[in-house]
PQR file with spaces between the fields and no chain letter, atoms N, CA, C, O and H, PARSE charges and radii, in Angstrom:
ATOM       1  N    MET     1       0.848   -1.180    0.000 -0.4000 1.5000
ATOM       2  CA   MET     1       0.000    0.000    0.000 -0.0000 2.0000
ATOM       3  C    MET     1       0.896    1.247    0.000  0.5500 1.7000
ATOM       4  O    MET     1       1.945    1.281    0.644 -0.5500 1.4000
ATOM       5  N    ALA     2       0.446    2.271   -0.746 -0.4000 1.5000
ATOM       6  CA   ALA     2       1.218    3.503   -0.861 -0.0000 2.0000
ATOM       7  C    ALA     2       1.126    4.323    0.420  0.5500 1.7000
ATOM       8  O    ALA     2       0.115    4.322    1.122 -0.5500 1.4000
ATOM       9  H    ALA     2      -0.406    2.243   -1.269  0.4000 1.0000
ATOM      10  N    LYS     3       2.215    5.016    0.692 -0.4000 1.5000
ATOM      11  CA   LYS     3       2.268    5.882    1.871 -0.0000 2.0000
ATOM      12  C    LYS     3       1.575    7.211    1.569  0.5500 1.7000
ATOM      13  O    LYS     3       1.808    7.794    0.510 -0.5500 1.4000
ATOM      14  H    LYS     3       3.037    5.017    0.122  0.4000 1.0000
ATOM      15  N    PRO     4       0.728    7.700    2.476 -0.5600 1.5000
ATOM      16  CA   PRO     4       0.066    8.988    2.228  0.2800 2.0000
ATOM      17  C    PRO     4       1.071   10.143    2.229  0.5500 1.7000
ATOM      18  O    PRO     4       2.020   10.164    3.013 -0.5500 1.4000
ATOM      19  N    ASN     5       0.839   11.086    1.343 -0.4000 1.5000
ATOM      20  CA   ASN     5       1.711   12.250    1.230 -0.0000 2.0000
ATOM      21  C    ASN     5       1.054   13.416    1.983  0.5500 1.7000
ATOM      22  O    ASN     5       0.329   14.224    1.403 -0.5500 1.4000
ATOM      23  H    ASN     5       0.069   11.069    0.706  0.4000 1.0000
ATOM      24  N    TYR     6       1.326   13.476    3.269 -0.4000 1.5000
ATOM      25  CA   TYR     6       0.684   14.475    4.117 -0.0000 2.0000
ATOM      26  C    TYR     6       1.088   15.898    3.753  0.5500 1.7000
ATOM      27  O    TYR     6       0.276   16.817    3.859 -0.5500 1.4000
ATOM      28  H    TYR     6       1.915   12.819    3.741  0.4000 1.0000
ATOM      29  N    SER     7       2.323   16.089    3.328 -0.4000 1.5000
ATOM      30  CA   SER     7       2.760   17.441    2.985 -0.0000 2.0000
ATOM      31  C    SER     7       1.989   17.974    1.762  0.5500 1.7000
ATOM      32  O    SER     7       1.677   19.163    1.698 -0.5500 1.4000
ATOM      33  H    SER     7       2.983   15.342    3.242  0.4000 1.0000
ATOM      34  N    PHE     8       1.685   17.095    0.796 -0.4000 1.5000
ATOM      35  CA   PHE     8       0.899   17.515   -0.369 -0.0000 2.0000
ATOM      36  C    PHE     8      -0.507   17.911    0.069  0.5500 1.7000
ATOM      37  O    PHE     8      -1.028   18.940   -0.362 -0.5500 1.4000
ATOM      38  H    PHE     8       1.939   16.129    0.848  0.4000 1.0000
ATOM      39  N    GLU     9      -1.119   17.096    0.923 -0.4000 1.5000
ATOM      40  CA   GLU     9      -2.467   17.389    1.394 -0.0000 2.0000
ATOM      41  C    GLU     9      -2.508   18.710    2.165  0.5500 1.7000
ATOM      42  O    GLU     9      -3.434   19.505    2.004 -0.5500 1.4000
ATOM      43  H    GLU     9      -0.696   16.260    1.272  0.4000 1.0000
ATOM      44  N    LYS    10      -1.499   18.931    2.997 -0.4000 1.5000
ATOM      45  CA   LYS    10      -1.433   20.170    3.776 -0.0000 2.0000
ATOM      46  C    LYS    10      -1.292   21.373    2.846  0.5500 1.7000
ATOM      47  O    LYS    10      -1.939   22.401    3.048 -0.5500 1.4000
ATOM      48  H    LYS    10      -0.747   18.285    3.128  0.4000 1.0000
ATOM      49  N    ARG    11      -0.444   21.239    1.831 -0.4000 1.5000
ATOM      50  CA   ARG    11      -0.237   22.325    0.884 -0.0000 2.0000
ATOM      51  C    ARG    11      -1.533   22.648    0.136  0.5500 1.7000
ATOM      52  O    ARG    11      -1.836   23.817   -0.102 -0.5500 1.4000
ATOM      53  H    ARG    11       0.082   20.405    1.668  0.4000 1.0000
ATOM      54  N    GLN    12      -2.287   21.629   -0.230 -0.4000 1.5000
ATOM      55  CA   GLN    12      -3.556   21.847   -0.921 -0.0000 2.0000
ATOM      56  C    GLN    12      -4.556   22.583   -0.021  0.5500 1.7000
ATOM      57  O    GLN    12      -5.283   23.463   -0.480 -0.5500 1.4000
ATOM      58  H    GLN    12      -2.041   20.680   -0.037  0.4000 1.0000
ATOM      59  N    ARG    13      -4.584   22.215    1.258 -0.4000 1.5000
ATOM      60  CA   ARG    13      -5.473   22.915    2.203 -0.0000 2.0000
ATOM      61  C    ARG    13      -5.054   24.370    2.342  0.5500 1.7000
ATOM      62  O    ARG    13      -5.902   25.262    2.371 -0.5500 1.4000
ATOM      63  H    ARG    13      -3.993   21.500    1.632  0.4000 1.0000
ATOM      64  N    GLU    14      -3.750   24.615    2.427 -0.4000 1.5000
ATOM      65  CA   GLU    14      -3.247   25.987    2.562 -0.0000 2.0000
ATOM      66  C    GLU    14      -3.583   26.815    1.323  0.5500 1.7000
ATOM      67  O    GLU    14      -3.951   27.984    1.438 -0.5500 1.4000
ATOM      68  H    GLU    14      -3.061   23.891    2.403  0.4000 1.0000
ATOM      69  N    LEU    15      -3.457   26.213    0.138 -0.4000 1.5000
ATOM      70  CA   LEU    15      -3.782   26.924   -1.095 -0.0000 2.0000
ATOM      71  C    LEU    15      -5.272   27.262   -1.162  0.5500 1.7000
ATOM      72  O    LEU    15      -5.644   28.360   -1.575 -0.5500 1.4000
ATOM      73  H    LEU    15      -3.158   25.264    0.044  0.4000 1.0000
ATOM      74  N    ALA    16      -6.119   26.321   -0.755 -0.4000 1.5000
ATOM      75  CA   ALA    16      -7.561   26.560   -0.754 -0.0000 2.0000
ATOM      76  C    ALA    16      -7.912   27.678    0.220  0.5500 1.7000
ATOM      77  O    ALA    16      -8.745   28.534   -0.079 -0.5500 1.4000
ATOM      78  H    ALA    16      -5.817   25.429   -0.419  0.4000 1.0000
ATOM      79  N    LYS    17      -7.271   27.666    1.386 -0.4000 1.5000
ATOM      80  CA   LYS    17      -7.526   28.698    2.390 -0.0000 2.0000
ATOM      81  C    LYS    17      -7.097   30.070    1.868  0.5500 1.7000
ATOM      82  O    LYS    17      -7.817   31.053    2.042 -0.5500 1.4000
ATOM      83  H    LYS    17      -6.594   26.971    1.629  0.4000 1.0000
ATOM      84  N    ALA    18      -5.922   30.138    1.228 -0.4000 1.5000
ATOM      85  CA   ALA    18      -5.420   31.394    0.693 -0.0000 2.0000
ATOM      86  C    ALA    18      -6.330   31.916   -0.431  0.5500 1.7000
ATOM      87  O    ALA    18      -6.572   33.119   -0.532 -0.5500 1.4000
ATOM      88  H    ALA    18      -5.337   29.339    1.087  0.4000 1.0000
ATOM      89  N    LYS    19      -6.830   31.002   -1.271 -0.4000 1.5000
ATOM      90  CA   LYS    19      -7.716   31.392   -2.362 -0.0000 2.0000
ATOM      91  C    LYS    19      -9.019   31.964   -1.810  0.5500 1.7000
ATOM      92  O    LYS    19      -9.508   32.983   -2.297 -0.5500 1.4000
ATOM      93  H    LYS    19      -6.634   30.025   -1.189  0.4000 1.0000
ATOM      94  N    LYS    20      -9.575   31.315   -0.803 -0.4000 1.5000
ATOM      95  CA   LYS    20     -10.819   31.785   -0.194 -0.0000 2.0000
ATOM      96  C    LYS    20     -10.627   33.162    0.432  0.5500 1.7000
ATOM      97  O    LYS    20     -11.487   34.034    0.310 -0.5500 1.4000
ATOM      98  H    LYS    20      -9.178   30.487   -0.407  0.4000 1.0000
ATOM      99  N    LYS    21      -9.489   33.351    1.105 -0.4000 1.5000
ATOM     100  CA   LYS    21      -9.197   34.642    1.731 -0.0000 2.0000
ATOM     101  C    LYS    21      -9.060   35.738    0.680  0.5500 1.7000
ATOM     102  O    LYS    21      -9.564   36.845    0.870 -0.5500 1.4000
ATOM     103  H    LYS    21      -8.790   32.643    1.204  0.4000 1.0000
ATOM     104  N    ALA    22      -8.381   35.438   -0.428 -0.4000 1.5000
ATOM     105  CA   ALA    22      -8.198   36.416   -1.492 -0.0000 2.0000
ATOM     106  C    ALA    22      -9.538   36.793   -2.120  0.5500 1.7000
ATOM     107  O    ALA    22      -9.776   37.962   -2.424 -0.5500 1.4000
ATOM     108  H    ALA    22      -7.972   34.539   -0.582  0.4000 1.0000
ATOM     109  N    GLU    23     -10.413   35.805   -2.315 -0.4000 1.5000
ATOM     110  CA   GLU    23     -11.733   36.088   -2.882 -0.0000 2.0000
ATOM     111  C    GLU    23     -12.542   36.981   -1.941  0.5500 1.7000
ATOM     112  O    GLU    23     -13.236   37.896   -2.382 -0.5500 1.4000
ATOM     113  H    GLU    23     -10.220   34.855   -2.069  0.4000 1.0000
ATOM     114  N    LYS    24     -12.445   36.705   -0.652 -0.4000 1.5000
ATOM     115  CA   LYS    24     -13.178   37.500    0.333 -0.0000 2.0000
ATOM     116  C    LYS    24     -12.670   38.939    0.341  0.5500 1.7000
ATOM     117  O    LYS    24     -13.465   39.877    0.400 -0.5500 1.4000
ATOM     118  H    LYS    24     -11.881   35.961   -0.293  0.4000 1.0000
ATOM     119  N    GLU    25     -11.354   39.119    0.282 -0.4000 1.5000
ATOM     120  CA   GLU    25     -10.785   40.465    0.261 -0.0000 2.0000
ATOM     121  C    GLU    25     -11.170   41.205   -1.014  0.5500 1.7000
ATOM     122  O    GLU    25     -11.436   42.406   -0.973 -0.5500 1.4000
ATOM     123  H    GLU    25     -10.708   38.357    0.234  0.4000 1.0000
ATOM     124  N    ALA    26     -11.205   40.497   -2.154 -0.4000 1.5000
ATOM     125  CA   ALA    26     -11.586   41.121   -3.412 -0.0000 2.0000
ATOM     126  C    ALA    26     -13.048   41.557   -3.366  0.5500 1.7000
ATOM     127  O    ALA    26     -13.398   42.629   -3.860 -0.5500 1.4000
ATOM     128  H    ALA    26     -10.989   39.521   -2.187  0.4000 1.0000
ATOM     129  N    GLU    27     -13.898   40.722   -2.772 -0.4000 1.5000
ATOM     130  CA   GLU    27     -15.309   41.065   -2.641 -0.0000 2.0000
ATOM     131  C    GLU    27     -15.487   42.280   -1.733  0.5500 1.7000
ATOM     132  O    GLU    27     -16.308   43.155   -2.005 -0.5500 1.4000
ATOM     133  H    GLU    27     -13.614   39.851   -2.371  0.4000 1.0000
ATOM     134  N    LYS    28     -14.716   42.322   -0.664 -0.4000 1.5000
ATOM     135  CA   LYS    28     -14.775   43.441    0.273 -0.0000 2.0000
ATOM     136  C    LYS    28     -14.323   44.729   -0.420  0.5500 1.7000
ATOM     137  O    LYS    28     -14.930   45.782   -0.222 -0.5500 1.4000
ATOM     138  H    LYS    28     -14.049   41.611   -0.443  0.4000 1.0000
ATOM     139  N    ALA    29     -13.261   44.652   -1.231 -0.4000 1.5000
ATOM     140  CA   ALA    29     -12.762   45.819   -1.951 -0.0000 2.0000
ATOM     141  C    ALA    29     -13.786   46.292   -2.976  0.5500 1.7000
ATOM     142  O    ALA    29     -13.954   47.495   -3.177 -0.5500 1.4000
ATOM     143  H    ALA    29     -12.768   43.797   -1.391  0.4000 1.0000
ATOM     144  N    ALA    30     -14.469   45.355   -3.622 -0.4000 1.5000
ATOM     145  CA   ALA    30     -15.483   45.725   -4.611 -0.0000 2.0000
ATOM     146  C    ALA    30     -16.637   46.454   -3.940  0.5500 1.7000
ATOM     147  O    ALA    30     -17.153   47.430   -4.484 -0.5500 1.4000
ATOM     148  H    ALA    30     -14.333   44.378   -3.459  0.4000 1.0000
ATOM     149  N    ARG    31     -17.044   45.993   -2.771 -0.4000 1.5000
ATOM     150  CA   ARG    31     -18.116   46.674   -2.039 -0.0000 2.0000
ATOM     151  C    ARG    31     -17.675   48.070   -1.629  0.5500 1.7000
ATOM     152  O    ARG    31     -18.460   49.017   -1.668 -0.5500 1.4000
ATOM     153  H    ARG    31     -16.625   45.200   -2.329  0.4000 1.0000
ATOM     154  N    LYS    32     -16.407   48.190   -1.235 -0.4000 1.5000
ATOM     155  CA   LYS    32     -15.900   49.489   -0.807 -0.0000 2.0000
ATOM     156  C    LYS    32     -15.881   50.461   -1.984  0.5500 1.7000
ATOM     157  O    LYS    32     -16.223   51.634   -1.831 -0.5500 1.4000
ATOM     158  H    LYS    32     -15.769   47.421   -1.204  0.4000 1.0000
ATOM     159  N    ARG    33     -15.478   49.972   -3.159 -0.4000 1.5000
ATOM     160  CA   ARG    33     -15.478   50.819   -4.356 -0.0000 2.0000
ATOM     161  C    ARG    33     -16.890   51.231   -4.730  0.5500 1.7000
ATOM     162  O    ARG    33     -17.091   52.317   -5.274 -0.5500 1.4000
ATOM     163  H    ARG    33     -15.200   49.020   -3.283  0.4000 1.0000
ATOM     164  N    ALA    34     -17.866   50.390   -4.450 -0.4000 1.5000
ATOM     165  CA   ALA    34     -19.256   50.692   -4.790 -0.0000 2.0000
ATOM     166  C    ALA    34     -19.865   51.676   -3.796  0.5500 1.7000
ATOM     167  O    ALA    34     -20.978   52.158   -4.009 -0.5500 1.4000
ATOM     168  H    ALA    34     -17.703   49.508   -4.007  0.4000 1.0000
ATOM     169  N    GLY    35     -19.148   51.978   -2.713 -0.4000 1.5000
ATOM     170  CA   GLY    35     -19.626   52.954   -1.748 -0.0000 2.0000
ATOM     171  C    GLY    35     -20.423   52.353   -0.624  0.5500 1.7000
ATOM     172  O    GLY    35     -21.010   53.086    0.172 -0.5500 1.4000
ATOM     173  H    GLY    35     -18.244   51.586   -2.541  0.4000 1.0000
ATOM     174  N    GLN    36     -20.463   51.047   -0.534 -0.4000 1.5000
ATOM     175  CA   GLN    36     -21.190   50.403    0.549 -0.0000 2.0000
ATOM     176  C    GLN    36     -20.223   50.081    1.677  0.5500 1.7000
ATOM     177  O    GLN    36     -19.081   49.697    1.423 -0.5500 1.4000
ATOM     178  H    GLN    36     -19.986   50.452   -1.181  0.4000 1.0000
ATOM     179  N    PRO    37     -20.665   50.233    2.915 -0.5600 1.5000
ATOM     180  CA   PRO    37     -19.828   49.786    4.029  0.2800 2.0000
ATOM     181  C    PRO    37     -19.672   48.270    3.987  0.5500 1.7000
ATOM     182  O    PRO    37     -20.464   47.582    3.343 -0.5500 1.4000
ATOM     183  N    ALA    38     -18.664   47.752    4.663 -0.4000 1.5000
ATOM     184  CA   ALA    38     -18.352   46.326    4.620 -0.0000 2.0000
ATOM     185  C    ALA    38     -19.517   45.459    5.067  0.5500 1.7000
ATOM     186  O    ALA    38     -19.726   44.382    4.507 -0.5500 1.4000
ATOM     187  H    ALA    38     -18.021   48.311    5.186  0.4000 1.0000
ATOM     188  N    ASP    39     -20.287   45.899    6.067 -0.4000 1.5000
ATOM     189  CA   ASP    39     -21.379   45.090    6.588 -0.0000 2.0000
ATOM     190  C    ASP    39     -22.720   45.419    5.947  0.5500 1.7000
ATOM     191  O    ASP    39     -23.733   44.835    6.331 -0.5500 1.4000
ATOM     192  H    ASP    39     -20.118   46.774    6.522  0.4000 1.0000
ATOM     193  N    ALA    40     -22.758   46.322    4.998 -0.4000 1.5000
ATOM     194  CA   ALA    40     -24.022   46.721    4.388 -0.0000 2.0000
ATOM     195  C    ALA    40     -24.663   45.559    3.645  0.5500 1.7000
ATOM     196  O    ALA    40     -25.888   45.436    3.651 -0.5500 1.4000
ATOM     197  H    ALA    40     -21.935   46.796    4.686  0.4000 1.0000
ATOM     198  N    GLN    41     -23.890   44.722    3.019 -0.4000 1.5000
ATOM     199  CA   GLN    41     -24.438   43.581    2.292 -0.0000 2.0000
ATOM     200  C    GLN    41     -25.152   42.643    3.243  0.5500 1.7000
ATOM     201  O    GLN    41     -26.250   42.176    2.940 -0.5500 1.4000
ATOM     202  H    GLN    41     -22.895   44.822    3.014  0.4000 1.0000
ATOM     203  N    ASP    42     -24.549   42.356    4.392 -0.4000 1.5000
ATOM     204  CA   ASP    42     -25.166   41.479    5.373 -0.0000 2.0000
ATOM     205  C    ASP    42     -26.440   42.110    5.918  0.5500 1.7000
ATOM     206  O    ASP    42     -27.443   41.419    6.096 -0.5500 1.4000
ATOM     207  H    ASP    42     -23.657   42.735    4.638  0.4000 1.0000
ATOM     208  N    ASP    43     -26.414   43.413    6.184 -0.4000 1.5000
ATOM     209  CA   ASP    43     -27.587   44.104    6.702 -0.0000 2.0000
ATOM     210  C    ASP    43     -28.706   44.110    5.668  0.5500 1.7000
ATOM     211  O    ASP    43     -29.873   43.938    6.021 -0.5500 1.4000
ATOM     212  H    ASP    43     -25.599   43.975    6.039  0.4000 1.0000
ATOM     213  N    ALA    44     -28.369   44.306    4.406 -0.4000 1.5000
ATOM     214  CA   ALA    44     -29.371   44.328    3.354 -0.0000 2.0000
ATOM     215  C    ALA    44     -30.036   42.958    3.228  0.5500 1.7000
ATOM     216  O    ALA    44     -31.251   42.880    3.045 -0.5500 1.4000
ATOM     217  H    ALA    44     -27.421   44.446    4.120  0.4000 1.0000
ATOM     218  N    ASP    45     -29.268   41.891    3.323 -0.4000 1.5000
ATOM     219  CA   ASP    45     -29.823   40.550    3.253 -0.0000 2.0000
ATOM     220  C    ASP    45     -30.765   40.296    4.421  0.5500 1.7000
ATOM     221  O    ASP    45     -31.815   39.679    4.243 -0.5500 1.4000
ATOM     222  H    ASP    45     -28.281   41.954    3.472  0.4000 1.0000
ATOM     223  N    ALA    46     -30.410   40.757    5.600 -0.4000 1.5000
ATOM     224  CA   ALA    46     -31.227   40.546    6.784 -0.0000 2.0000
ATOM     225  C    ALA    46     -32.517   41.354    6.706  0.5500 1.7000
ATOM     226  O    ALA    46     -33.556   40.891    7.174 -0.5500 1.4000
ATOM     227  H    ALA    46     -29.557   41.259    5.745  0.4000 1.0000
ATOM     228  N    ASP    47     -32.474   42.553    6.123 -0.4000 1.5000
ATOM     229  CA   ASP    47     -33.639   43.416    6.056 -0.0000 2.0000
ATOM     230  C    ASP    47     -34.671   42.929    5.040  0.5500 1.7000
ATOM     231  O    ASP    47     -35.857   43.233    5.173 -0.5500 1.4000
ATOM     232  H    ASP    47     -31.629   42.930    5.743  0.4000 1.0000
ATOM     233  N    GLU    48     -34.238   42.178    4.027 -0.4000 1.5000
ATOM     234  CA   GLU    48     -35.170   41.725    3.005 -0.0000 2.0000
ATOM     235  C    GLU    48     -36.268   40.847    3.586  0.5500 1.7000
ATOM     236  O    GLU    48     -37.408   40.922    3.129 -0.5500 1.4000
ATOM     237  H    GLU    48     -33.275   41.931    3.919  0.4000 1.0000
ATOM     238  N    GLY    49     -35.969   40.037    4.556 -0.4000 1.5000
ATOM     239  CA   GLY    49     -36.944   39.145    5.139 -0.0000 2.0000
ATOM     240  C    GLY    49     -37.786   39.798    6.210  0.5500 1.7000
ATOM     241  O    GLY    49     -38.753   39.193    6.672 -0.5500 1.4000
ATOM     242  H    GLY    49     -35.043   39.977    4.927  0.4000 1.0000
ATOM     243  N    ASN    50     -37.458   41.006    6.621 -0.4000 1.5000
ATOM     244  CA   ASN    50     -38.162   41.684    7.704 -0.0000 2.0000
ATOM     245  C    ASN    50     -38.971   42.862    7.177  0.5500 1.7000
ATOM     246  O    ASN    50     -38.689   44.016    7.502 -0.5500 1.4000
ATOM     247  H    ASN    50     -36.672   41.497    6.245  0.4000 1.0000
ATOM     248  N    GLU    51     -39.970   42.568    6.368 -0.4000 1.5000
ATOM     249  CA   GLU    51     -40.815   43.643    5.852 -0.0000 2.0000
ATOM     250  C    GLU    51     -41.682   44.158    6.987  0.5500 1.7000
ATOM     251  O    GLU    51     -42.205   43.383    7.788 -0.5500 1.4000
ATOM     252  H    GLU    51     -40.199   41.631    6.103  0.4000 1.0000
ATOM     253  N    THR    52     -41.826   45.466    7.047 -0.4000 1.5000
ATOM     254  CA   THR    52     -42.612   46.053    8.129 -0.0000 2.0000
ATOM     255  C    THR    52     -44.096   45.978    7.777  0.5500 1.7000
ATOM     256  O    THR    52     -44.513   46.334    6.675 -0.5500 1.4000
ATOM     257  H    THR    52     -41.401   46.096    6.397  0.4000 1.0000
ATOM     258  N    THR    53     -44.863   45.513    8.727 -0.4000 1.5000
ATOM     259  CA   THR    53     -46.317   45.466    8.574 -0.0000 2.0000
ATOM     260  C    THR    53     -46.920   46.218    9.738  0.5500 1.7000
ATOM     261  O    THR    53     -46.383   46.184   10.845 -0.5500 1.4000
ATOM     262  H    THR    53     -44.524   45.223    9.623  0.4000 1.0000
ATOM     263  N    PRO    54     -48.024   46.893    9.503 -0.5600 1.5000
ATOM     264  CA   PRO    54     -48.633   47.651   10.608  0.2800 2.0000
ATOM     265  C    PRO    54     -49.102   46.692   11.689  0.5500 1.7000
ATOM     266  O    PRO    54     -49.695   45.650   11.409 -0.5500 1.4000
ATOM     267  N    SER    55     -48.826   47.064   12.917 -0.4000 1.5000
ATOM     268  CA   SER    55     -49.225   46.224   14.025 -0.0000 2.0000
ATOM     269  C    SER    55     -50.646   46.611   14.468  0.5500 1.7000
ATOM     270  O    SER    55     -51.072   47.755   14.304 -0.5500 1.4000
ATOM     271  H    SER    55     -48.344   47.910   13.145  0.4000 1.0000
ATOM     272  N    ALA    56     -51.347   45.656   15.018 -0.4000 1.5000
ATOM     273  CA   ALA    56     -52.729   45.906   15.443 -0.0000 2.0000
ATOM     274  C    ALA    56     -52.742   46.157   16.942  0.5500 1.7000
ATOM     275  O    ALA    56     -53.234   45.328   17.708 -0.5500 1.4000
ATOM     276  H    ALA    56     -51.001   44.728   15.152  0.4000 1.0000
ATOM     277  N    ASP    57     -52.200   47.303   17.367 -0.4000 1.5000
ATOM     278  CA   ASP    57     -52.182   47.642   18.800 -0.0000 2.0000
ATOM     279  C    ASP    57     -53.402   48.405   19.205  0.5500 1.7000
ATOM     280  O    ASP    57     -53.544   48.766   20.373 -0.5500 1.4000
ATOM     281  H    ASP    57     -51.800   47.976   16.744  0.4000 1.0000
């Protein structure tokens, strides 16, 4: 049976992590260029489901 190559697996995990981080930073920079604060996207998503309806008080 072949011996597992742990260093290759670790390197692949590190590359995936670095790629994900770079994508997140690029997305954050794009939002900043568009004039939105960093958390505005999350707030906008949360507000879509919370439509205001008149309460019957």
